[in-house]
Kinemage of the C-alpha trace (Angstrom):
@kinemage 1
@onewidth
@group {chain A} dominant
@subgroup {mainchain}
@vectorlist {calphas} color= white
{ca met a 1} P 103.839 99.527 78.415
{ca pro a 2} L 101.401 96.720 80.211
{ca trp a 3} L 99.011 98.509 82.054
{ca asn a 4} L 99.622 97.033 85.522
{ca asp a 5} L 103.513 98.593 85.158
{ca glu a 6} L 101.329 102.340 84.471
{ca trp a 7} L 99.788 102.092 87.862
{ca ser a 8} L 102.347 100.320 89.900
{ca gly a 9} L 104.398 103.285 90.919
{ca leu a 10} L 101.010 105.399 92.048
{ca thr a 11} L 100.077 102.210 94.215
{ca asp a 12} L 103.020 101.552 95.762
{ca phe a 13} L 102.960 105.291 96.878
{ca leu a 14} L 99.670 105.059 97.981
{ca ala a 15} L 100.022 101.511 100.029
{ca asn a 16} L 103.068 103.351 101.367
{ca met a 17} L 101.288 106.651 102.746
{ca ile a 18} L 98.123 104.327 103.928
{ca glu a 19} L 100.905 102.221 106.019
{ca lys a 20} L 102.840 105.237 107.336
{ca tyr a 21} L 99.807 107.242 108.570
{ca ala a 22} L 97.171 104.493 109.411
{ca gly a 23} L 98.047 104.157 112.932
{ca lys a 24} L 98.467 108.339 113.733
{ca met a 25} L 95.424 108.451 112.225
{ca asp a 26} L 93.393 105.867 114.669
{ca leu a 27} L 90.910 104.482 112.043
{ca asp a 28} L 89.793 102.525 114.728
{ca thr a 29} L 87.940 104.989 116.583
{ca leu a 30} L 86.050 106.307 113.671
{ca pro a 31} L 82.173 106.128 114.117
{ca asp a 32} L 80.429 103.288 112.362
{ca pro a 33} L 78.800 104.613 109.551
{ca asp a 34} L 75.808 102.393 109.339
{ca asn a 35} L 74.440 104.590 111.988
{ca tyr a 36} L 75.512 107.495 110.255
{ca tyr a 37} L 73.450 106.764 107.271
{ca lys a 38} L 70.634 105.609 109.361
{ca leu a 39} L 70.351 109.008 111.410
{ca asn a 40} L 70.713 110.407 107.977
{ca arg a 41} L 67.843 108.466 106.351
{ca ile a 42} L 65.522 108.997 109.945
{ca lys a 43} L 65.599 112.634 109.599
{ca glu a 44} L 64.858 113.003 106.041
{ca met a 45} L 62.167 110.721 106.373
{ca tyr a 46} L 60.789 113.253 109.288
{ca arg a 47} L 61.493 115.961 107.606
{ca lys a 48} L 59.079 114.697 104.460
{ca tyr a 49} L 56.531 113.923 106.940
{ca met a 50} L 56.434 117.235 108.082
{ca gln a 51} L 56.183 118.686 105.287
{ca leu a 52} L 53.230 116.417 104.106
{ca ser a 53} L 51.628 116.922 107.337
{ca ala a 54} L 51.874 120.730 106.679
{ca leu a 55} L 50.113 120.442 103.305
{ca ala a 56} L 47.519 118.365 104.634
{ca arg a 57} L 46.685 120.944 107.249
{ca lys a 58} L 46.541 123.724 104.664
{ca ala a 59} L 44.292 121.710 103.165
{ca val a 60} L 41.652 121.451 105.720
């Protein structure tokens, strides 16, 4: 059995489910993932900055 035939049933199923429910999920209203990752990166950098700042104050 060729490899493509093994997966064709699954791909057809997934395509049908996406087609059926994409409109109900309203994917256009999801937030922009780039902004989410930028915000998380800023929070992580601020947390590390505060840790280093606390260590520097203890060293003095």
